[in-house]
C-alpha positions, 0 to 999 in steps of 0.5 A: 391352588395358589402359586407364589411370585416372590423375587425377594431372594435369589432362592425365592426367584428361582422357585418363582422361575420354576413355578411360572415356567414349569421348567426346572432350574437345571434346564435353565442353567443349561442356557446361561451364556447362550443369550448371543444365540438369540436376537433378544433375551426374551426370545431365549426364555420363550424358546426354553418355556416352549420346548420344556415348560408351559406358562400358567393359564391364569395368573388369577390364582397367584399370590404376589409377594413383594415389598418396597424399601424407601430410604431418606436422609430427611425423614421422608418429607417429600414422600410425606407431602407428595406420596411415593412417586415414580422416577420422572415425577421424583426428578421433576419434583423440586423438593425431592431428594433425587435432585441432590445427586 
């Protein structure tokens, strides 16, 4: 059985959260605003999942849905020449539009 990992919208992200954690949205909503009770937000997430849900045994059956949006004012000249770069590479690239800002 495939589970879908899709965070392209808030609704899809909620479905993904429930699918990954086994914790329903109403339970997650009870913990919104309680982040300060934990050292890290990750600790809150771990606690909620341990108490009310479960993590998947494997991610091999997941259908990952994602997209990438690139905008450019120069018809993607640097992208065509260098490909998609990570943030550090883009900043260091002399022809990157990022250097304009």
